[in-house]
Each structure stands twice: as C-alpha cells, then as structure tokens.
C-alpha positions in Angstrom: -114.7 -67.6 197.1 -115.5 -66.2 200.5 -112.2 -66.5 201.4 -111.1 -63.9 198.5 -113.9 -62.0 199.5 -112.7 -61.7 202.9 -109.0 -61.2 201.8 -110.0 -57.9 199.8 -112.3 -56.8 202.3 -109.5 -56.6 204.9 -106.7 -55.5 202.5 -109.1 -52.7 200.4 -109.9 -50.7 203.4 -105.9 -49.9 203.6 -105.5 -49.3 199.9 -105.2 -45.7 199.1 -108.6 -43.9 197.4 -106.9 -42.9 194.4 -105.7 -46.8 193.6 -109.1 -48.3 194.4 -111.1 -45.7 192.3 -111.4 -47.4 188.9 -108.9 -50.4 189.4 -108.9 -52.5 186.7 -108.2 -49.9 184.3 -105.4 -48.5 186.0 -104.0 -51.9 186.5 -104.0 -52.2 182.5 -102.4 -48.8 182.0 -99.8 -50.1 184.2 -99.4 -53.9 182.1 -99.4 -52.0 179.1 -96.9 -49.8 179.8 -94.4 -52.1 181.0 -95.1 -53.9 178.2 -94.0 -50.8 175.8 -91.2 -49.8 178.0 -89.9 -53.2 177.8 -90.0 -53.2 174.1 -88.5 -49.8 173.5 -85.6 -51.0 175.7 -85.1 -54.2 173.8 -85.3 -51.8 170.7 -82.6 -49.6 172.1 -80.1 -52.1 173.3 -80.0 -53.3 169.7 -79.6 -50.3 168.4 -76.8 -49.3 170.9 -75.0 -52.9 169.9 -71.4 -52.4 169.0 -70.0 -54.2 165.9 -66.2 -53.9 165.3 -64.9 -52.3 161.5 -61.9 -51.8 160.1 -61.4 -48.7 158.0 -58.6 -48.2 155.5 -57.3 -45.7 153.9 -58.4 -42.8 156.3 -57.4 -39.3 154.7 -54.8 -38.0 157.1 -55.2 -34.0 157.7 -52.4 -32.0 158.8 -53.4 -29.1 161.2 -51.0 -26.0 161.9 -51.3 -25.3 165.6 -49.2 -21.9 164.9 -50.8 -18.7 163.9 -49.7 -17.6 160.3 -48.6 -20.7 159.4 -50.5 -22.3 155.9 -49.6 -26.1 155.4 -49.3 -27.8 151.8 -52.0 -30.6 152.1 -50.3 -33.9 151.5 -52.2 -37.0 150.1 -51.4 -39.6 152.9 -53.9 -41.5 155.2 -54.0 -44.6 157.9 -56.3 -47.7 158.4 -58.4 -47.9 161.8 -60.3 -50.1 163.7 -63.4 -48.8 165.2 -66.7 -50.1 167.0 -69.9 -48.5 165.7 -73.7 -49.1 166.4 -74.4 -52.0 164.7 -76.9 -50.3 162.4 -74.2 -48.1 161.0 -71.7 -50.8 160.2 -71.5 -50.1 156.5 -69.1 -46.7 157.1 -66.6 -46.1 154.2 -63.0 -44.2 154.7 -64.3 -41.0 153.4 -66.6 -41.1 156.6 -63.6 -40.2 158.9 -60.5 -38.3 159.0 -57.4 -38.1 161.6 -56.6 -34.5 162.5 -52.9 -34.6 163.0 -51.8 -31.0 164.7 -48.4 -30.2 163.7 -46.1 -27.5 164.8 -43.6 -25.0 162.3 -40.7 -26.8 164.2 -41.7 -30.1 162.6 -42.2 -29.1 159.6 -39.2 -27.6 158.9 -37.5 -30.5 160.2 -39.5 -33.1 158.8 -40.2 -34.4 162.5 -42.1 -37.8 162.2 -45.6 -37.4 164.0 -47.6 -39.7 165.8 -50.9 -41.1 164.9 -53.2 -41.1 167.8 -56.7 -43.1 168.4 -58.2 -39.4 170.0 -56.9 -37.7 166.4 -59.9 -39.9 164.5 -63.2 -37.9 163.8 -66.3 -38.7 161.8 -68.0 -37.0 158.8 -71.4 -38.1 159.6 -73.2 -38.5 163.3 -72.5 -41.6 165.3 -74.7 -42.5 168.6 -71.3 -43.9 170.1 -68.2 -44.3 168.5 -65.1 -46.6 170.1 -61.5 -46.2 168.3 -59.6 -49.6 169.0 -56.5 -48.3 167.0 -54.9 -46.5 164.0 -52.2 -48.2 161.9 -49.5 -46.7 161.7 -48.8 -45.2 164.8 -46.0 -43.0 163.6 -45.8 -41.4 160.4 -42.9 -39.4 157.8 -44.4 -35.8 157.7 -42.6 -34.7 154.5 -44.7 -31.7 154.5 -43.9 -27.9 153.7 -45.3 -24.8 154.8 -46.9 -22.3 152.4 -44.7 -19.1 152.6 -44.3 -15.7 150.6 -40.4 -14.1 149.6 -39.1 -11.0 148.1 -36.8 -11.3 145.7 -34.9 -8.8 143.2 -35.6 -9.3 139.2 -32.9 -9.5 136.8 -33.8 -8.5 133.0 -33.0 -10.4 130.1 -32.3 -9.6 126.6 -33.0 -12.1 123.4 -29.7 -13.6 121.7 -30.3 -10.5 119.1 -27.7 -7.5 119.0 -28.8 -3.8 119.0 -28.0 -2.1 115.6 -24.5 -1.4 115.0 -22.9 1.6 116.7 -25.3 1.2 119.6 -24.8 -0.4 122.8 -27.7 -1.5 125.5 -28.0 -2.1 128.9 -31.1 -3.3 130.9 -31.9 -1.4 134.1 -32.6 -3.7 137.3 -36.2 -2.3 139.0 -35.2 -1.4 142.2 -38.2 -2.6 143.7 -38.5 -6.4 144.4 -41.1 -8.7 143.8 -43.4 -11.0 146.2 -43.6 -15.1 145.2 -45.5 -17.3 146.8 -44.9 -21.0 147.6 -43.6 -24.2 149.4 -40.9 -22.9 151.6 -38.2 -25.3 150.3 -38.0 -24.2 147.5 -38.6 -20.3 147.8 -35.3 -20.7 149.9 -33.6 -22.1 146.3 -34.8 -18.7 144.6 -32.6 -15.7 144.8 -33.8 -14.0 142.2 -36.5 -14.0 139.1 -35.7 -13.3 135.7 -38.2 -11.5 133.1 -39.2 -12.7 129.8 -36.5 -12.0 127.5 -36.9 -9.0 125.9 -36.0 -8.1 122.5 -33.4 -5.9 121.0 -33.2 -6.0 117.5 -32.8 -2.9 115.6 -33.3 -0.8 118.6 -31.7 2.6 118.3 -33.5 4.5 121.6 -34.0 4.2 124.7 -37.5 2.4 126.6 -39.6 0.8 128.6 -41.7 -1.9 128.7 -43.8 -3.9 130.8 -42.5 -7.4 130.8 -44.0 -10.8 132.4 -41.3 -12.8 135.1 -40.3 -16.5 134.5 -41.3 -18.6 137.7 -38.2 -21.3 138.0 -40.8 -23.6 139.3 -43.6 -23.5 136.7 -46.8 -23.2 138.5 -45.4 -24.5 142.1 -44.4 -21.0 142.7 -47.3 -18.3 142.1 -46.1 -14.9 141.6 -48.0 -11.6 143.2 -46.3 -8.7 141.7 -47.9 -9.7 137.9 -45.8 -7.5 135.0 -42.7 -5.3 136.0 -41.6 -2.2 134.2 -38.1 -2.4 132.3 -35.9 0.3 131.7 -34.0 -0.1 128.7 -30.9 1.9 127.7 -29.5 2.6 124.6 -26.6 4.7 123.5 -24.5 5.5 120.5 -20.8 3.8 121.1 -18.7 6.3 122.0 -14.9 5.8 121.1 -12.4 4.1 124.0 -8.9 4.8 123.6 -6.0 2.4 124.1 -2.9 4.0 124.3 1.1 3.0 123.8 -0.2 -0.4 122.3 3.2 -1.5 120.4 3.1 -2.0 116.9 4.1 -5.5 115.5 5.7 -5.8 111.8 4.4 -8.8 109.6 7.4 -9.5 107.1 7.0 -12.1 104.4 8.9 -15.2 104.2 11.3 -13.9 101.8 12.1 -10.7 103.5 11.7 -12.2 106.6 15.4 -14.4 106.1 17.3 -11.0 104.3 15.5 -7.4 105.8 16.1 -6.6 109.4 14.2 -3.5 111.3 16.8 -0.6 112.0 14.3 1.7 113.1 10.4 1.8 113.1 8.3 5.3 113.9 6.2 5.0 116.0 6.7 2.2 117.8 3.4 2.5 119.5 -0.2 3.8 119.1 -3.1 4.7 120.3 -6.4 2.2 119.0 -10.2 3.8 119.2 -12.5 1.0 119.4 -16.3 1.1 120.2 -17.5 1.1 124.0 -17.5 -2.8 124.3 -17.5 -3.7 128.3 -15.1 -6.2 129.2 -12.4 -5.7 126.7 -8.6 -5.0 127.7 -5.5 -3.9 125.6 -4.0 -7.4 125.2 -6.9 -8.0 122.8 -5.9 -5.5 120.6 -3.1 -5.6 117.8 -1.5 -3.0 115.9 0.6 -4.2 112.9 2.5 -3.2 109.5 1.7 -6.0 106.8 5.2 -5.7 105.0 4.8 -9.2 103.7 5.5 -7.8 99.9 8.8 -6.0 100.4 12.1 -7.6 99.3 14.3 -4.7 99.5 15.9 -2.3 102.0 14.6 0.8 102.5 12.6 3.6 104.3 9.0 2.5 104.1 5.4 4.8 105.2 2.8 1.7 105.7 -0.4 2.2 107.1 -0.9 0.8 110.3 -4.0 -2.1 110.4 -5.4 -3.5 113.3 -6.8 -7.1 113.9 -8.6 -8.3 117.4 -8.9 -11.9 118.9 -12.0 -10.5 120.2 -14.8 -10.3 117.6 -16.7 -8.0 119.6 -14.3 -5.3 119.0 -14.7 -3.0 116.1 -11.9 -0.6 115.5 -12.9 2.8 114.9 -9.6 4.4 114.3 -5.4 4.3 114.7 -3.5 7.0 115.6 -1.4 8.0 113.8 -2.7 6.2 110.8 0.8 5.3 109.1 4.2 4.5 110.5 7.6 4.4 108.9 9.8 1.4 108.8 13.8 1.3 107.4 14.8 -1.9 106.8 18.2 -3.0 106.3 20.1 -6.1 104.6 20.9 -8.7 106.9 24.6 -8.3 107.4 26.3 -11.9 107.0 29.3 -12.6 109.3 31.9 -13.3 106.4 31.1 -9.9 105.1 32.6 -7.9 108.1 
C-alpha cells in the first residue's frame, strides 16, 4: 500500500493541475464519454450497413436536352439492382426513376438509347445509394416530338344540292390553321377539312363559322378553333355549245325504206345550265323520225339528251330542223 502511495507521490507532482483537480470526477466523465461514443458508433454503423435490393419496373423518363423540344411521354421501364441502407430496404419501384436525356436527332431517327447506372434517380431521401446494374442497358426509343404545324383549310359541303337553277361554291379561307400533336402524325397531314356545310334549299350567298375535323381525333389538337367559310350562291347562267351535229333517229321500218337527202340546219347551238366539268361530247341534239314512213319534207322539233345527269338543257337554237326524206332506190329500178 505504501508502494502505491510512493508511486502517486512521485507521479502527481508531474501531472498538470488541471488534471489533478477533481481527478476522479473527470475520470468518470471520460469513461462515460467513451462508452457513449462507442454506442453511437455501433448505432451509425448498423444504420449505414448496405443491403442489395432488386427493383423491377422502374419508370424511364425521357428528357429533351435541346431547347424548344417537347417529348411525348412513353410508358417504359427498366429493372435495377442497388445497394441502400439496411433500414431502407423496403423501397419500391415508384421510389426510383431513370432520367434519360435524348436529342432531337435521336427522336427523329428512332436511335436506340443507352440506359446507364448514373441515370438512376431517387424520389426519396437516401443516406447512401449505390447502383449496381440497369437492365436492359439499351432501349429502343420509339418516341415522338410534340410539334405544331400550319395547314390550309378545305371546306366541305353535305351531299344535298342547292335549289334547282342555282350553283354554290365554297371559298377556301386564306389563312391557314395551326395544329399541334406528334410530329410523325403532323407530317402526314396536308390540310384540314371542315365539318359538312348544308346547302339544301340555299339561294343566297352566306358565311358560317364552322368547326374543323381532326383526322386523328384527339391525338391532333386544333389550336385555331372555328374558321369562317364563305359560300357563294349564284343563279345558273346558260352556257352555249355551238356547232353540235344533229342526229336523226328513224323507226325500224323507216330506216329500211327512207334516206335523208337534206337536213337544215346540220348543227345547232345548245344552251345548258352552267355546270362545271362538262364537255360538248356529252350533249346530243337529235330529230325523232321514228313515226315517219313516207318520203317528203318534214319540219321537226330538235330534242336533246345528255349522258351526264347533271346537265340540264335550257334551249336548242334553232328549235326546229327541216328534213328531206327520199325513198331508197333499189339497183333493179335504175
């Protein structure tokens, strides 16, 4: 016991006063601090222990890296393997996503994209995240750009015709309309048609605000709304076809026994309603001599028919023709 006192008697004079003063309390505090530090270290170490988890169906988000390019979302996913803190091992696929940057050129050429580990993002706060793998590592892009385009408007009428004696024409609006949608669809659209404009019983010109018809339903958005269409309605003005030869129709008996020695006039002028896209070859003036059986001079009304049902004959000028018929002379009587 005296040896211990002698030891401390020799050591204590060399120990700084700040340590010797209240020494046992300070020693207790030091031991307690060491124990607390060890507990905290073990607790942190337990929390920072990483475990591997496999997450399937993680969404892939395509992001355009060029200004002014809007991508249409595509529902695709990938599988990932990650290491996360043990306490957060219950994460699910919606807690992650892959951010995949693409260029306009990649979109327009459908170039496959690479899915890399550094594209993995977390929707939750993680103390540590280590990405081990992404599957697949290559993905067909097959996505489109949202774009706009200006196209002309083609007015469309219903199947009903205007009142007899009138004709109607739809005036195409001068200004184009703007449509919005996937660029690949926009490239196939050259114009937009209007809803059908009714023309039945119309006798005067009018204008109407009409809706446009989207060729791809809701996939194409029409940004311009309704358009104003002018409908011009006019009375038909007779159109003259000059110099049309007159044909003669015989009955079966008359055709065998009579011949035409003279017809005056041989051609006539025919006035028809002004119908577009008709030709003179569709108009046929004729003389009906089916009841004539004897030679002589006959004055006959000139009739007219057409193989185009849209043509309406207004007048034949002159209205009559003179025909001289002679009997057929047999060779024996000469």
